[in-house]
KOLVOLUM-707221 format. One record per atom (N, C-alpha, C, CB): residue number from 1; residue in one letter; atom name; x, y, z. Coordinates in steps of 0.2 Angstrom, whole numbers, plus 2048, in hexadecimal, padded with zeros to 3 digits. Glycine has a CB too. Example, Ala and Ser with C-alpha at 12.3 -4.5 7.8 and 13.67 -1.06 7.14 Angstrom:
// residues 2
+-----+------+------+-----+-----+-----+
!  nr ! rest ! atom !  xx !  yy !  zz !
+-----+------+------+-----+-----+-----+
!   1 !    A !    N ! 842 ! 7E4 ! 827 !
!   1 !    A !   CA ! 83E ! 7EA ! 827 !
!   1 !    A !    C ! 842 ! 7F0 ! 827 !
!   1 !    A !   CB ! 839 ! 7EA ! 82D !
!   2 !    S !    N ! 840 ! 7F5 ! 823 !
!   2 !    S !   CA ! 844 ! 7FB ! 824 !
!   2 !    S !    C ! 840 ! 800 ! 827 !
!   2 !    S !   CB ! 846 ! 7FD ! 81D !
+-----+------+------+-----+-----+-----+
//
This chain:
// residues 92
+-----+------+------+-----+-----+-----+
!  nr ! rest ! atom !  xx !  yy !  zz !
+-----+------+------+-----+-----+-----+
!   1 !    M !    N ! 7F6 ! 840 ! 7D5 !
!   1 !    M !   CA ! 7F8 ! 839 ! 7D2 !
!   1 !    M !    C ! 7F3 ! 834 ! 7D3 !
!   1 !    M !   CB ! 7FF ! 837 ! 7D5 !
!   2 !    I !    N ! 7F1 ! 830 ! 7CD !
!   2 !    I !   CA ! 7ED ! 82B ! 7CD !
!   2 !    I !    C ! 7F0 ! 825 ! 7D0 !
!   2 !    I !   CB ! 7EA ! 82A ! 7C6 !
!   3 !    N !    N ! 7ED ! 821 ! 7D5 !
!   3 !    N !   CA ! 7F0 ! 81B ! 7D8 !
!   3 !    N !    C ! 7ED ! 815 ! 7D3 !
!   3 !    N !   CB ! 7EE ! 81A ! 7DF !
!   4 !    P !    N ! 7F2 ! 813 ! 7CF !
!   4 !    P !   CA ! 7F0 ! 80D ! 7CB !
!   4 !    P !    C ! 7ED ! 807 ! 7CF !
!   4 !    P !   CB ! 7F5 ! 80B ! 7C6 !
!   5 !    N !    N ! 7F0 ! 806 ! 7D5 !
!   5 !    N !   CA ! 7ED ! 800 ! 7D9 !
!   5 !    N !    C ! 7E6 ! 801 ! 7DA !
!   5 !    N !   CB ! 7F1 ! 800 ! 7E0 !
!   6 !    A !    N ! 7E3 ! 807 ! 7DB !
!   6 !    A !   CA ! 7DC ! 809 ! 7DC !
!   6 !    A !    C ! 7D8 ! 807 ! 7D6 !
!   6 !    A !   CB ! 7DB ! 810 ! 7DE !
!   7 !    V !    N ! 7DB ! 808 ! 7D0 !
!   7 !    V !   CA ! 7D7 ! 807 ! 7CA !
!   7 !    V !    C ! 7D7 ! 7FF ! 7C9 !
!   7 !    V !   CB ! 7DB ! 80A ! 7C4 !
!   8 !    Y !    N ! 7DC ! 7FC ! 7CA !
!   8 !    Y !   CA ! 7DC ! 7F4 ! 7C9 !
!   8 !    Y !    C ! 7D8 ! 7F1 ! 7CF !
!   8 !    Y !   CB ! 7E3 ! 7F2 ! 7CA !
!   9 !    A !    N ! 7D7 ! 7F4 ! 7D5 !
!   9 !    A !   CA ! 7D3 ! 7F1 ! 7DA !
!   9 !    A !    C ! 7CC ! 7F2 ! 7D9 !
!   9 !    A !   CB ! 7D5 ! 7F4 ! 7E1 !
!  10 !    L !    N ! 7CA ! 7F8 ! 7D6 !
!  10 !    L !   CA ! 7C3 ! 7FA ! 7D5 !
!  10 !    L !    C ! 7C0 ! 7F8 ! 7CE !
!  10 !    L !   CB ! 7C2 ! 802 ! 7D6 !
!  11 !    Y !    N ! 7C5 ! 7F7 ! 7C9 !
!  11 !    Y !   CA ! 7C2 ! 7F5 ! 7C3 !
!  11 !    Y !    C ! 7C6 ! 7EF ! 7C1 !
!  11 !    Y !   CB ! 7C4 ! 7FB ! 7BE !
!  12 !    D !    N ! 7C3 ! 7E9 ! 7C1 !
!  12 !    D !   CA ! 7C6 ! 7E3 ! 7C0 !
!  12 !    D !    C ! 7C7 ! 7E2 ! 7B9 !
!  12 !    D !   CB ! 7C2 ! 7DD ! 7C3 !
!  13 !    N !    N ! 7C4 ! 7E6 ! 7B4 !
!  13 !    N !   CA ! 7C5 ! 7E5 ! 7AD !
!  13 !    N !    C ! 7CB ! 7E9 ! 7AA !
!  13 !    N !   CB ! 7BF ! 7E7 ! 7A9 !
!  14 !    V !    N ! 7CE ! 7ED ! 7AF !
!  14 !    V !   CA ! 7D4 ! 7F1 ! 7AC !
!  14 !    V !    C ! 7DA ! 7ED ! 7AD !
!  14 !    V !   CB ! 7D4 ! 7F7 ! 7B1 !
!  15 !    V !    N ! 7DE ! 7ED ! 7A7 !
!  15 !    V !   CA ! 7E4 ! 7E9 ! 7A7 !
!  15 !    V !    C ! 7EA ! 7EE ! 7A6 !
!  15 !    V !   CB ! 7E4 ! 7E4 ! 7A1 !
!  16 !    S !    N ! 7E9 ! 7F4 ! 7A4 !
!  16 !    S !   CA ! 7EF ! 7F9 ! 7A3 !
!  16 !    S !    C ! 7EC ! 800 ! 7A4 !
!  16 !    S !   CB ! 7F2 ! 7F8 ! 79C !
!  17 !    T !    N ! 7F1 ! 804 ! 7A5 !
!  17 !    T !   CA ! 7EF ! 80B ! 7A6 !
!  17 !    T !    C ! 7F5 ! 80F ! 7A3 !
!  17 !    T !   CB ! 7EE ! 80D ! 7AD !
!  18 !    T !    N ! 7F3 ! 816 ! 7A2 !
!  18 !    T !   CA ! 7F8 ! 81A ! 7A0 !
!  18 !    T !    C ! 7F7 ! 821 ! 7A3 !
!  18 !    T !   CB ! 7F9 ! 81B ! 798 !
!  19 !    G !    N ! 7FC ! 825 ! 7A4 !
!  19 !    G !   CA ! 7FB ! 82C ! 7A7 !
!  19 !    G !    C ! 7FB ! 82B ! 7AF !
!  19 !    G !   CB ! 7F5 ! 82F ! 7A5 !
!  20 !    D !    N ! 7FC ! 831 ! 7B2 !
!  20 !    D !   CA ! 7FC ! 830 ! 7B9 !
!  20 !    D !    C ! 7F8 ! 836 ! 7BD !
!  20 !    D !   CB ! 803 ! 831 ! 7BC !
!  21 !    V !    N ! 7F5 ! 83A ! 7B9 !
!  21 !    V !   CA ! 7F0 ! 83F ! 7BB !
!  21 !    V !    C ! 7EA ! 83F ! 7B7 !
!  21 !    V !   CB ! 7F4 ! 846 ! 7BB !
!  22 !    E !    N ! 7E5 ! 841 ! 7BA !
!  22 !    E !   CA ! 7DE ! 840 ! 7B8 !
!  22 !    E !    C ! 7DD ! 843 ! 7B0 !
!  22 !    E !   CB ! 7D9 ! 844 ! 7BC !
!  23 !    E !    N ! 7E1 ! 848 ! 7AE !
!  23 !    E !   CA ! 7E0 ! 84A ! 7A8 !
!  23 !    E !    C ! 7E4 ! 846 ! 7A2 !
!  23 !    E !   CB ! 7E4 ! 851 ! 7A7 !
!  24 !    T !    N ! 7E9 ! 842 ! 7A5 !
!  24 !    T !   CA ! 7EC ! 83D ! 7A0 !
!  24 !    T !    C ! 7EB ! 836 ! 7A1 !
!  24 !    T !   CB ! 7F3 ! 83F ! 7A0 !
!  25 !    F !    N ! 7E7 ! 834 ! 7A6 !
!  25 !    F !   CA ! 7E6 ! 82D ! 7A8 !
!  25 !    F !    C ! 7E1 ! 82A ! 7A4 !
!  25 !    F !   CB ! 7E4 ! 82D ! 7AF !
!  26 !    V !    N ! 7E3 ! 824 ! 7A1 !
!  26 !    V !   CA ! 7DE ! 820 ! 79D !
!  26 !    V !    C ! 7DF ! 819 ! 7A0 !
!  26 !    V !   CB ! 7E0 ! 821 ! 796 !
!  27 !    A !    N ! 7DA ! 815 ! 7A1 !
!  27 !    A !   CA ! 7DA ! 80E ! 7A2 !
!  27 !    A !    C ! 7D7 ! 80A ! 79D !
!  27 !    A !   CB ! 7D6 ! 80C ! 7A9 !
!  28 !    F !    N ! 7DA ! 804 ! 79C !
!  28 !    F !   CA ! 7D8 ! 800 ! 796 !
!  28 !    F !    C ! 7D7 ! 7F9 ! 798 !
!  28 !    F !   CB ! 7DE ! 7FF ! 791 !
!  29 !    D !    N ! 7D2 ! 7F5 ! 795 !
!  29 !    D !   CA ! 7D0 ! 7EE ! 796 !
!  29 !    D !    C ! 7D5 ! 7EA ! 792 !
!  29 !    D !   CB ! 7C9 ! 7ED ! 795 !
!  30 !    K !    N ! 7D3 ! 7E3 ! 792 !
!  30 !    K !   CA ! 7D8 ! 7DE ! 78F !
!  30 !    K !    C ! 7D8 ! 7DF ! 787 !
!  30 !    K !   CB ! 7D6 ! 7D7 ! 791 !
!  31 !    D !    N ! 7D2 ! 7E2 ! 784 !
!  31 !    D !   CA ! 7D2 ! 7E3 ! 77D !
!  31 !    D !    C ! 7D5 ! 7EA ! 77B !
!  31 !    D !   CB ! 7CB ! 7E3 ! 77B !
!  32 !    G !    N ! 7D8 ! 7EE ! 780 !
!  32 !    G !   CA ! 7DA ! 7F4 ! 77E !
!  32 !    G !    C ! 7D5 ! 7FA ! 77E !
!  32 !    G !   CB ! 7DE ! 7F4 ! 778 !
!  33 !    K !    N ! 7CF ! 7F8 ! 780 !
!  33 !    K !   CA ! 7CA ! 7FD ! 780 !
!  33 !    K !    C ! 7CA ! 802 ! 786 !
!  33 !    K !   CB ! 7C3 ! 7FA ! 77F !
!  34 !    E !    N ! 7C9 ! 808 ! 786 !
!  34 !    E !   CA ! 7C9 ! 80C ! 78C !
!  34 !    E !    C ! 7C4 ! 80B ! 791 !
!  34 !    E !   CB ! 7C9 ! 814 ! 789 !
!  35 !    V !    N ! 7C5 ! 80B ! 797 !
!  35 !    V !   CA ! 7C1 ! 80A ! 79C !
!  35 !    V !    C ! 7BF ! 810 ! 7A0 !
!  35 !    V !   CB ! 7C3 ! 804 ! 7A1 !
!  36 !    T !    N ! 7B9 ! 812 ! 7A1 !
!  36 !    T !   CA ! 7B7 ! 818 ! 7A4 !
!  36 !    T !    C ! 7B8 ! 817 ! 7AC !
!  36 !    T !   CB ! 7B0 ! 81B ! 7A2 !
!  37 !    V !    N ! 7BC ! 81B ! 7AF !
!  37 !    V !   CA ! 7BC ! 81A ! 7B6 !
!  37 !    V !    C ! 7BA ! 820 ! 7BA !
!  37 !    V !   CB ! 7C4 ! 819 ! 7B8 !
!  38 !    D !    N ! 7B7 ! 81F ! 7C0 !
!  38 !    D !   CA ! 7B5 ! 825 ! 7C4 !
!  38 !    D !    C ! 7BA ! 827 ! 7C9 !
!  38 !    D !   CB ! 7AE ! 823 ! 7C8 !
!  39 !    F !    N ! 7BD ! 82D ! 7C7 !
!  39 !    F !   CA ! 7C3 ! 82F ! 7CB !
!  39 !    F !    C ! 7C1 ! 831 ! 7D2 !
!  39 !    F !   CB ! 7C5 ! 836 ! 7C8 !
!  40 !    S !    N ! 7BB ! 832 ! 7D4 !
!  40 !    S !   CA ! 7B9 ! 833 ! 7DB !
!  40 !    S !    C ! 7BA ! 82C ! 7DF !
!  40 !    S !   CB ! 7B2 ! 836 ! 7DC !
!  41 !    D !    N ! 7B8 ! 827 ! 7DC !
!  41 !    D !   CA ! 7B9 ! 820 ! 7DF !
!  41 !    D !    C ! 7C0 ! 81F ! 7E0 !
!  41 !    D !   CB ! 7B6 ! 81B ! 7DA !
!  42 !    I !    N ! 7C4 ! 820 ! 7DB !
!  42 !    I !   CA ! 7CB ! 81F ! 7DB !
!  42 !    I !    C ! 7CF ! 823 ! 7E1 !
!  42 !    I !   CB ! 7CF ! 821 ! 7D5 !
!  43 !    D !    N ! 7CC ! 82A ! 7E1 !
!  43 !    D !   CA ! 7CF ! 82E ! 7E7 !
!  43 !    D !    C ! 7CD ! 82C ! 7EE !
!  43 !    D !   CB ! 7CD ! 835 ! 7E6 !
!  44 !    A !    N ! 7C7 ! 828 ! 7EE !
!  44 !    A !   CA ! 7C4 ! 826 ! 7F5 !
!  44 !    A !    C ! 7C7 ! 81F ! 7F7 !
!  44 !    A !   CB ! 7BD ! 826 ! 7F4 !
!  45 !    W !    N ! 7CA ! 81C ! 7F2 !
!  45 !    W !   CA ! 7CD ! 815 ! 7F3 !
!  45 !    W !    C ! 7D2 ! 815 ! 7F8 !
!  45 !    W !   CB ! 7CF ! 811 ! 7ED !
!  46 !    V !    N ! 7D2 ! 811 ! 7FD !
!  46 !    V !   CA ! 7D7 ! 810 ! 802 !
!  46 !    V !    C ! 7DB ! 80A ! 801 !
!  46 !    V !   CB ! 7D5 ! 811 ! 80A !
!  47 !    D !    N ! 7E1 ! 80A ! 800 !
!  47 !    D !   CA ! 7E5 ! 804 ! 7FF !
!  47 !    D !    C ! 7E5 ! 7FF ! 805 !
!  47 !    D !   CB ! 7EC ! 805 ! 7FD !
!  48 !    P !    N ! 7E3 ! 7F9 ! 805 !
!  48 !    P !   CA ! 7E2 ! 7F5 ! 80B !
!  48 !    P !    C ! 7E9 ! 7F3 ! 80D !
!  48 !    P !   CB ! 7DE ! 7EF ! 80A !
!  49 !    N !    N ! 7EE ! 7F4 ! 809 !
!  49 !    N !   CA ! 7F5 ! 7F2 ! 80B !
!  49 !    N !    C ! 7FA ! 7F8 ! 80C !
!  49 !    N !   CB ! 7F8 ! 7EE ! 805 !
!  50 !    A !    N ! 7F7 ! 7FD ! 80D !
!  50 !    A !   CA ! 7FB ! 803 ! 80E !
!  50 !    A !    C ! 7FF ! 803 ! 815 !
!  50 !    A !   CB ! 7F7 ! 80A ! 80E !
!  51 !    Y !    N ! 7FC ! 7FF ! 81A !
!  51 !    Y !   CA ! 7FF ! 7FE ! 820 !
!  51 !    Y !    C ! 806 ! 7FB ! 820 !
!  51 !    Y !   CB ! 7FB ! 7FA ! 825 !
!  52 !    I !    N ! 807 ! 7F7 ! 81B !
!  52 !    I !   CA ! 80D ! 7F3 ! 81A !
!  52 !    I !    C ! 813 ! 7F8 ! 819 !
!  52 !    I !   CB ! 80C ! 7EE ! 814 !
!  53 !    D !    N ! 812 ! 7FC ! 814 !
!  53 !    D !   CA ! 817 ! 801 ! 812 !
!  53 !    D !    C ! 819 ! 806 ! 818 !
!  53 !    D !   CB ! 815 ! 805 ! 80C !
!  54 !    K !    N ! 813 ! 808 ! 81C !
!  54 !    K !   CA ! 814 ! 80C ! 822 !
!  54 !    K !    C ! 818 ! 809 ! 827 !
!  54 !    K !   CB ! 80E ! 80F ! 824 !
!  55 !    R !    N ! 817 ! 802 ! 828 !
!  55 !    R !   CA ! 81B ! 7FE ! 82D !
!  55 !    R !    C ! 822 ! 7FD ! 82B !
!  55 !    R !   CB ! 817 ! 7F7 ! 82E !
!  56 !    M !    N ! 823 ! 7FC ! 825 !
!  56 !    M !   CA ! 82A ! 7FA ! 822 !
!  56 !    M !    C ! 82E ! 800 ! 823 !
!  56 !    M !   CB ! 829 ! 7F8 ! 81B !
!  57 !    A !    N ! 82B ! 806 ! 822 !
!  57 !    A !   CA ! 82F ! 80C ! 822 !
!  57 !    A !    C ! 831 ! 80E ! 829 !
!  57 !    A !   CB ! 82B ! 812 ! 820 !
!  58 !    E !    N ! 82E ! 80B ! 82E !
!  58 !    E !   CA ! 830 ! 80C ! 835 !
!  58 !    E !    C ! 833 ! 807 ! 839 !
!  58 !    E !   CB ! 829 ! 80E ! 839 !
!  59 !    Y !    N ! 833 ! 801 ! 836 !
!  59 !    Y !   CA ! 837 ! 7FB ! 839 !
!  59 !    Y !    C ! 83E ! 7FD ! 838 !
!  59 !    Y !   CB ! 835 ! 7F5 ! 835 !
!  60 !    P !    N ! 842 ! 7FB ! 83E !
!  60 !    P !   CA ! 849 ! 7FC ! 83D !
!  60 !    P !    C ! 84C ! 7F7 ! 839 !
!  60 !    P !   CB ! 84C ! 7FC ! 845 !
!  61 !    P !    N ! 852 ! 7F8 ! 836 !
!  61 !    P !   CA ! 855 ! 7F3 ! 832 !
!  61 !    P !    C ! 856 ! 7EC ! 836 !
!  61 !    P !   CB ! 85C ! 7F6 ! 830 !
!  62 !    W !    N ! 857 ! 7E7 ! 833 !
!  62 !    W !   CA ! 857 ! 7E0 ! 836 !
!  62 !    W !    C ! 85D ! 7E0 ! 83B !
!  62 !    W !   CB ! 858 ! 7DB ! 831 !
!  63 !    E !    N ! 863 ! 7E3 ! 839 !
!  63 !    E !   CA ! 868 ! 7E3 ! 83D !
!  63 !    E !    C ! 867 ! 7E6 ! 844 !
!  63 !    E !   CB ! 86E ! 7E7 ! 83A !
!  64 !    A !    N ! 863 ! 7EC ! 844 !
!  64 !    A !   CA ! 862 ! 7EF ! 84A !
!  64 !    A !    C ! 85C ! 7EB ! 84E !
!  64 !    A !   CB ! 85F ! 7F6 ! 848 !
!  65 !    Q !    N ! 858 ! 7E8 ! 84A !
!  65 !    Q !   CA ! 853 ! 7E4 ! 84E !
!  65 !    Q !    C ! 857 ! 7DE ! 852 !
!  65 !    Q !   CB ! 84E ! 7E1 ! 849 !
!  66 !    L !    N ! 85B ! 7DB ! 84E !
!  66 !    L !   CA ! 85F ! 7D5 ! 851 !
!  66 !    L !    C ! 863 ! 7D8 ! 857 !
!  66 !    L !   CB ! 863 ! 7D2 ! 84C !
!  67 !    D !    N ! 866 ! 7DD ! 856 !
!  67 !    D !   CA ! 86A ! 7E0 ! 85C !
!  67 !    D !    C ! 866 ! 7E2 ! 862 !
!  67 !    D !   CB ! 86D ! 7E7 ! 859 !
!  68 !    K !    N ! 860 ! 7E4 ! 861 !
!  68 !    K !   CA ! 85B ! 7E5 ! 866 !
!  68 !    K !    C ! 859 ! 7DF ! 86A !
!  68 !    K !   CB ! 854 ! 7E9 ! 863 !
!  69 !    I !    N ! 858 ! 7DA ! 866 !
!  69 !    I !   CA ! 856 ! 7D3 ! 869 !
!  69 !    I !    C ! 85C ! 7D1 ! 86D !
!  69 !    I !   CB ! 855 ! 7CE ! 863 !
!  70 !    Y !    N ! 862 ! 7D1 ! 86A !
!  70 !    Y !   CA ! 868 ! 7CF ! 86E !
!  70 !    Y !    C ! 869 ! 7D2 ! 874 !
!  70 !    Y !   CB ! 86E ! 7CF ! 869 !
!  71 !    H !    N ! 869 ! 7D9 ! 874 !
!  71 !    H !   CA ! 86A ! 7DD ! 87A !
!  71 !    H !    C ! 865 ! 7DE ! 87F !
!  71 !    H !   CB ! 86D ! 7E4 ! 878 !
!  72 !    S !    N ! 85E ! 7DE ! 87C !
!  72 !    S !   CA ! 859 ! 7DF ! 881 !
!  72 !    S !    C ! 854 ! 7DA ! 881 !
!  72 !    S !   CB ! 855 ! 7E5 ! 87E !
!  73 !    G !    N ! 854 ! 7D5 ! 87D !
!  73 !    G !   CA ! 850 ! 7CF ! 87D !
!  73 !    G !    C ! 84A ! 7D0 ! 878 !
!  73 !    G !   CB ! 84D ! 7CE ! 884 !
!  74 !    I !    N ! 847 ! 7CA ! 877 !
!  74 !    I !   CA ! 842 ! 7CA ! 872 !
!  74 !    I !    C ! 83B ! 7CE ! 874 !
!  74 !    I !   CB ! 83F ! 7C2 ! 871 !
!  75 !    D !    N ! 83A ! 7CE ! 87B !
!  75 !    D !   CA ! 834 ! 7D2 ! 87D !
!  75 !    D !    C ! 835 ! 7D9 ! 87C !
!  75 !    D !   CB ! 833 ! 7D0 ! 885 !
!  76 !    A !    N ! 83B ! 7DC ! 87D !
!  76 !    A !   CA ! 83C ! 7E3 ! 87B !
!  76 !    A !    C ! 83B ! 7E4 ! 874 !
!  76 !    A !   CB ! 843 ! 7E5 ! 87E !
!  77 !    W !    N ! 83E ! 7E0 ! 870 !
!  77 !    W !   CA ! 83D ! 7E0 ! 869 !
!  77 !    W !    C ! 836 ! 7E0 ! 866 !
!  77 !    W !   CB ! 841 ! 7DB ! 865 !
!  78 !    K !    N ! 832 ! 7DB ! 869 !
!  78 !    K !   CA ! 82B ! 7DB ! 868 !
!  78 !    K !    C ! 827 ! 7E1 ! 86A !
!  78 !    K !   CB ! 828 ! 7D4 ! 86B !
!  79 !    A !    N ! 829 ! 7E4 ! 86F !
!  79 !    A !   CA ! 826 ! 7EA ! 871 !
!  79 !    A !    C ! 827 ! 7F0 ! 86C !
!  79 !    A !   CB ! 828 ! 7EC ! 878 !
!  80 !    D !    N ! 82D ! 7F0 ! 86A !
!  80 !    D !   CA ! 82E ! 7F5 ! 865 !
!  80 !    D !    C ! 82B ! 7F4 ! 85E !
!  80 !    D !   CB ! 836 ! 7F6 ! 863 !
!  81 !    I !    N ! 82A ! 7EE ! 85C !
!  81 !    I !   CA ! 827 ! 7EC ! 856 !
!  81 !    I !    C ! 81F ! 7ED ! 857 !
!  81 !    I !   CB ! 828 ! 7E5 ! 854 !
!  82 !    K !    N ! 81D ! 7EC ! 85D !
!  82 !    K !   CA ! 816 ! 7EC ! 85E !
!  82 !    K !    C ! 813 ! 7F4 ! 85D !
!  82 !    K !   CB ! 814 ! 7E9 ! 865 !
!  83 !    K !    N ! 818 ! 7F8 ! 860 !
!  83 !    K !   CA ! 816 ! 7FF ! 85F !
!  83 !    K !    C ! 815 ! 801 ! 858 !
!  83 !    K !   CB ! 81C ! 804 ! 862 !
!  84 !    I !    N ! 819 ! 7FF ! 853 !
!  84 !    I !   CA ! 818 ! 800 ! 84C !
!  84 !    I !    C ! 812 ! 7FD ! 84A !
!  84 !    I !   CB ! 81E ! 7FE ! 848 !
!  85 !    K !    N ! 811 ! 7F7 ! 84B !
!  85 !    K !   CA ! 80B ! 7F3 ! 849 !
!  85 !    K !    C ! 804 ! 7F6 ! 84C !
!  85 !    K !   CB ! 80B ! 7EC ! 84B !
!  86 !    D !    N ! 804 ! 7F9 ! 852 !
!  86 !    D !   CA ! 7FF ! 7FC ! 855 !
!  86 !    D !    C ! 7FD ! 803 ! 851 !
!  86 !    D !   CB ! 800 ! 7FD ! 85C !
!  87 !    K !    N ! 803 ! 806 ! 84F !
!  87 !    K !   CA ! 802 ! 80D ! 84C !
!  87 !    K !    C ! 7FF ! 80C ! 845 !
!  87 !    K !   CB ! 809 ! 810 ! 84B !
!  88 !    Y !    N ! 801 ! 806 ! 842 !
!  88 !    Y !   CA ! 7FE ! 805 ! 83B !
!  88 !    Y !    C ! 7FB ! 7FE ! 83B !
!  88 !    Y !   CB ! 804 ! 805 ! 835 !
!  89 !    P !    N ! 7F5 ! 7FE ! 83E !
!  89 !    P !   CA ! 7F2 ! 7F7 ! 83E !
!  89 !    P !    C ! 7F0 ! 7F4 ! 837 !
!  89 !    P !   CB ! 7EB ! 7F8 ! 842 !
!  90 !    K !    N ! 7EF ! 7EE ! 837 !
!  90 !    K !   CA ! 7ED ! 7EA ! 831 !
!  90 !    K !    C ! 7E6 ! 7EB ! 831 !
!  90 !    K !   CB ! 7EF ! 7E2 ! 831 !
!  91 !    P !    N ! 7E3 ! 7ED ! 82B !
!  91 !    P !   CA ! 7DC ! 7ED ! 82A !
!  91 !    P !    C ! 7D8 ! 7E7 ! 82B !
!  91 !    P !   CB ! 7DA ! 7F0 ! 824 !
!  92 !    E !    N ! 7D2 ! 7E7 ! 82E !
!  92 !    E !   CA ! 7CF ! 7E1 ! 82F !
!  92 !    E !    C ! 7CB ! 7DE ! 829 !
!  92 !    E !   CB ! 7C9 ! 7E2 ! 835 !
+-----+------+------+-----+-----+-----+
//
């Protein structure tokens, strides 16, 4: 699957895309002209915001977090959250 976020990040002239695999993928500029993309660059691109989705998947629901704070205190809650943040650090 082609990551369209990679295409938009690497090619600032791309305004739209079609297809989701290399054989059917086409990128277009603002005039509707096809933009040639290097698929090896797209495959190598690392989303700088990927850590956000990984953290969100592991954070407990708000209700559970509030319950943790109520029963165990803010420091215990912060320790739990810090484990997740440390596991998926924000890129520098």
